[in-house]
C-alpha positions as CSV (number, residue, x, y, z in Angstrom):
1,M,-29.5,106.8,-15.7
2,T,-27.9,103.4,-16.0
3,V,-26.1,104.7,-19.1
4,L,-24.7,107.7,-17.6
5,I,-23.5,105.8,-14.5
6,K,-21.6,103.2,-16.8
7,W,-20.0,105.7,-18.7
8,K,-19.0,107.9,-15.5
9,N,-17.3,104.4,-14.2
10,H,-15.6,104.1,-17.9
11,H,-14.3,107.5,-17.3
12,I,-12.9,107.0,-13.8
13,E,-11.4,103.8,-14.9
14,D,-9.6,105.7,-17.8
15,V,-8.2,108.5,-14.9
16,E,-7.0,105.4,-12.8
17,V,-4.9,104.2,-15.9
18,N,-3.6,106.8,-17.0
19,L,-2.5,107.9,-13.2
20,L,-1.3,104.4,-12.5
21,L,0.8,104.7,-16.3
22,S,2.2,108.1,-14.8
23,A,3.3,106.5,-11.7
24,L,5.2,103.9,-13.4
25,K,6.8,105.9,-15.9
26,E,7.9,109.0,-13.0
27,R,9.0,106.1,-10.0
28,Y,10.4,103.5,-12.5
29,G,11.1,105.3,-15.9
30,Y,8.7,102.7,-17.6
31,D,6.6,104.2,-20.3
32,F,3.6,102.0,-21.6
33,S,1.7,104.9,-22.4
34,G,2.0,104.3,-26.1
35,Y,0.7,100.8,-25.9
36,A,-3.0,99.5,-27.2
37,R,-5.3,100.8,-25.0
38,A,-8.3,98.4,-24.8
39,S,-5.8,95.3,-24.0
40,L,-3.7,97.3,-21.7
41,K,-7.0,98.5,-19.7
42,R,-7.9,94.8,-18.8
43,R,-4.7,93.5,-18.0
44,L,-4.4,96.5,-15.4
45,L,-8.3,96.0,-14.0
46,A,-7.6,92.3,-13.6
47,L,-5.0,93.3,-11.2
48,T,-7.6,94.5,-8.6
49,H,-8.9,91.1,-8.0
50,E,-4.8,89.7,-7.9
51,F,-4.5,92.3,-4.8
52,D,-7.5,92.4,-3.4
53,V,-8.6,96.3,-4.6
54,G,-11.4,97.9,-4.8
55,Q,-10.0,100.3,-7.5
56,L,-7.2,100.6,-9.5
57,S,-6.2,103.8,-8.1
58,Q,-5.6,102.0,-4.4
59,L,-2.7,100.2,-6.0
60,I,-1.0,103.6,-6.9
61,P,0.7,104.1,-3.5
62,I,1.8,100.7,-3.0
63,L,3.5,100.2,-6.3
64,L,5.1,103.5,-5.1
65,H,7.0,102.1,-2.5
66,D,7.3,98.4,-3.3
67,E,9.2,97.4,-6.3
68,K,8.3,94.0,-6.3
69,V,4.4,95.1,-6.2
70,A,5.7,97.6,-9.5
71,Q,7.3,94.4,-11.2
72,T,4.1,92.5,-10.8
73,V,2.5,95.4,-12.5
74,I,4.8,95.6,-15.4
75,N,5.0,92.1,-15.8
76,S,1.2,92.0,-16.5
77,I,1.4,94.4,-19.3
78,S,4.2,92.7,-20.9
79,V,3.2,89.0,-20.7
80,P,5.5,86.5,-23.0
81,T,4.4,84.3,-25.7
82,S,6.3,82.0,-27.4
83,E,8.0,79.0,-28.5
84,F,10.5,77.2,-30.1
85,F,10.1,77.9,-34.0
86,R,7.0,79.5,-33.9
87,D,5.3,79.9,-36.9
88,P,7.4,76.9,-38.6
89,G,7.4,78.6,-42.3
90,V,9.0,81.7,-41.2
91,W,11.8,79.8,-39.9
92,Y,11.7,77.5,-43.0
93,Y,12.1,80.8,-45.1
94,L,14.8,82.2,-42.8
95,R,16.9,78.6,-43.1
96,T,16.3,78.5,-46.9
97,T,16.5,82.5,-48.0
98,I,17.7,84.9,-45.5
99,L,20.7,82.9,-43.9
100,P,22.3,82.3,-47.2
101,Q,22.3,86.1,-47.7
102,L,23.7,86.9,-44.3
103,A,26.5,84.4,-45.1
104,S,28.2,86.7,-47.5
105,F,28.8,88.8,-44.1
106,P,32.5,88.4,-42.1
107,R,30.1,89.0,-38.9
108,I,27.0,88.3,-38.4
109,N,24.6,90.5,-36.0
110,I,20.9,89.8,-35.0
111,W,19.1,91.6,-32.2
112,Q,16.2,89.8,-31.3
113,A,13.6,92.3,-29.7
114,G,11.5,90.8,-27.1
115,C,12.9,87.6,-25.8
116,G,10.1,86.6,-23.4
117,Y,11.7,83.3,-22.0
118,G,14.3,83.2,-24.8
119,Q,12.6,80.4,-27.0
120,E,12.8,82.3,-30.5
121,A,16.6,83.5,-29.4
122,Y,17.8,79.9,-28.7
123,S,15.7,78.9,-32.1
124,L,17.9,81.3,-33.6
125,A,21.2,79.9,-32.5
126,I,19.6,76.3,-33.5
127,L,19.4,77.9,-37.1
128,L,22.7,79.5,-37.5
129,H,24.4,76.2,-35.9
130,E,22.7,74.2,-38.7
131,S,23.6,76.6,-41.4
132,G,27.4,76.6,-40.0
133,L,26.9,80.5,-39.3
134,L,27.0,80.4,-35.6
135,K,30.7,80.5,-34.9
136,R,30.6,84.0,-36.4
137,S,27.3,85.3,-35.2
138,R,25.9,87.1,-32.4
139,I,22.8,87.5,-31.3
140,F,21.5,90.5,-29.0
141,S,18.2,89.4,-27.4
142,S,16.5,92.3,-25.3
143,D,13.5,93.0,-23.2
144,I,11.7,95.6,-21.1
145,N,11.4,93.2,-18.3
146,P,14.4,91.9,-16.3
147,L,12.5,88.8,-14.8
148,F,12.0,87.8,-18.5
149,L,15.8,88.0,-18.9
150,D,16.9,86.2,-16.3
151,N,14.5,83.0,-17.2
152,A,16.0,83.2,-20.6
153,Q,19.3,82.9,-19.5
154,K,18.6,79.8,-17.8
155,G,17.2,78.4,-21.0
156,C,15.4,75.9,-18.9
157,W,11.9,74.7,-20.1
158,P,9.1,72.3,-18.7
159,A,9.7,69.0,-20.7
160,R,6.3,68.7,-21.8
161,Y,6.8,71.4,-24.4
162,K,9.1,69.2,-26.0
163,Q,6.8,67.3,-28.4
164,P,5.2,70.4,-29.7
165,W,8.3,72.3,-30.2
166,S,10.4,69.1,-31.7
167,D,7.1,69.0,-34.5
168,N,7.5,72.7,-35.3
169,Y,11.3,72.3,-35.4
170,A,10.8,69.7,-38.1
171,R,8.1,71.9,-39.9
172,A,10.6,74.4,-40.1
173,G,13.2,72.4,-42.0
174,G,15.6,71.1,-38.9
175,S,17.9,68.7,-40.1
176,G,18.4,67.1,-36.7
177,V,17.3,65.6,-33.9
178,F,15.4,68.5,-31.9
179,A,16.1,66.3,-28.3
180,D,19.9,66.9,-29.0
181,F,19.7,70.3,-28.7
182,F,19.1,70.2,-24.7
183,I,19.9,67.9,-21.7
184,E,16.9,66.6,-20.0
185,N,16.1,65.7,-16.8
186,K,12.7,64.4,-15.3
187,N,11.0,67.6,-15.4
188,D,12.7,70.0,-17.6
189,I,14.7,70.1,-21.0
190,I,18.0,72.9,-20.8
191,I,19.3,74.3,-23.6
192,R,23.0,73.1,-24.1
193,D,25.8,75.6,-23.1
194,E,27.1,75.8,-27.1
195,F,23.9,77.7,-27.9
196,K,23.7,80.3,-24.8
197,Q,27.3,81.4,-25.4
198,P,26.5,83.5,-28.4
199,I,23.6,85.3,-27.4
200,E,24.0,88.4,-25.0
201,F,20.7,89.1,-23.1
202,I,20.2,92.6,-22.8
203,Q,17.6,95.1,-20.8
204,H,16.4,97.4,-23.8
205,N,13.2,99.4,-23.6
206,L,11.9,100.0,-27.2
207,V,10.2,103.1,-26.4
208,V,12.7,105.2,-24.7
209,D,16.0,103.3,-25.5
210,D,18.2,104.1,-28.5
211,V,20.2,101.8,-31.3
212,F,23.1,100.1,-29.8
213,K,24.7,98.3,-32.7
214,E,24.4,97.8,-36.3
215,M,22.5,95.0,-37.5
216,Q,22.3,92.4,-40.2
217,L,19.0,90.9,-39.1
218,V,16.5,92.4,-36.8
219,V,13.4,90.1,-35.5
220,C,10.9,91.7,-33.7
221,R,7.7,89.6,-33.6
222,N,4.1,89.8,-32.1
223,V,5.8,92.8,-29.8
224,L,4.2,96.1,-31.9
225,L,0.8,94.1,-31.3
226,Y,0.7,95.7,-28.0
227,F,1.4,99.1,-29.5
228,G,-0.3,102.1,-30.7
229,N,-0.3,103.3,-34.0
230,S,2.1,106.4,-33.2
231,L,4.3,104.0,-31.3
232,Q,4.4,101.5,-33.9
233,E,6.0,104.2,-36.5
234,Q,8.4,105.1,-33.4
235,V,9.6,101.8,-33.0
236,V,9.7,100.6,-36.9
237,N,11.7,103.7,-37.0
238,L,14.4,102.7,-34.5
239,L,14.6,99.1,-35.8
240,T,15.7,100.4,-39.2
241,R,17.8,102.8,-38.2
242,S,19.6,99.7,-36.1
243,L,20.1,97.6,-39.4
244,E,23.0,97.9,-41.7
245,R,22.1,98.5,-45.6
246,G,21.0,95.5,-46.8
247,G,19.9,94.1,-44.0
248,Y,16.2,92.4,-43.0
249,L,13.8,93.3,-40.5
250,L,11.2,90.4,-39.5
251,L,7.9,90.9,-37.7
252,G,4.6,88.9,-36.4
253,R,2.6,87.5,-38.9
254,G,-0.4,89.0,-37.5
255,E,1.5,92.8,-37.3
256,N,0.2,93.7,-40.7
257,I,0.8,97.3,-40.1
258,V,-1.0,99.7,-42.7
259,D,1.1,101.5,-45.0
260,L,4.4,100.8,-43.1
261,A,6.6,100.7,-46.2
262,E,5.0,103.8,-47.4
263,K,5.9,105.3,-43.9
264,H,9.4,104.2,-43.5
265,P,11.0,104.6,-47.2
266,Q,13.9,102.7,-46.1
267,L,12.5,99.4,-46.1
268,E,11.2,97.3,-48.9
269,L,8.6,94.8,-48.5
270,L,9.7,91.6,-49.5
271,D,6.8,89.2,-48.2
272,C,3.7,90.2,-47.1
273,S,2.8,87.1,-45.6
274,L,5.7,86.7,-43.5
275,Q,6.1,90.6,-43.1
276,L,9.8,90.5,-43.8
277,Y,11.4,93.7,-44.8
278,R,14.7,94.8,-46.4
279,K,16.5,98.2,-45.7
280,L,17.3,99.6,-49.3
281,I,20.8,99.7,-50.0
282,G,22.1,103.8,-50.7
283,T,19.1,105.0,-48.1
284,L,20.1,107.7,-45.0
285,D,19.1,107.3,-41.6
286,V,16.6,109.9,-40.4
């Protein structure tokens, strides 16, 4: 009997999750149905404590009529986790191997998908600056969440992160002093304006929006982890179509998608440990 009750409770919770996701999609246009279900369910059920409701379904009429509540729900699903020069070995490889290849282009367009609070976009700007490429580069940093985009545009973070991020920068082959890229006060570090200027922050939904520009480099790290298999393939196809032939796609180190290159024959795997791909020259978009 206890097992049956637990099964029924889990089934009801699944129904509630589906109803809530449907409400978000119909009311606000956010489609999270393809996200990895286990982690998505955990995050949504945690909201019952935050809003002090007994069941997840009780949130549905509230979020339908209150955009602030809906935004809180969206924020709980799309949690940003980033830092400057995260995984320094990846940035070292970009600095020493990929950027010299991109230097042959008269203009360099980079799409950084899943901007979080902006650390990765500004890391790219610093890297391009040190490679002498920033003045002819444009970084398009996108996210589904307008709150994250607003925070990223401010380019401001607690000063307590300066030392660990400086360590990352040094291990990534940084040639300068990390603190020089910021204006610092007692509590915060603020990125200098020269590194804001080449970045355009854009609200973009990887699930429903299309390609918006042809890129030489697409960086989409630690985003696909939250998607189910079908949605992963859909998004990789979108990212691939956005690449110029010969352009590079960089995913997160933990996003080792099985048979990605076989399912997307336009992509050539360059480094499995870095999850770095190149779009083959002479292929057609599909």
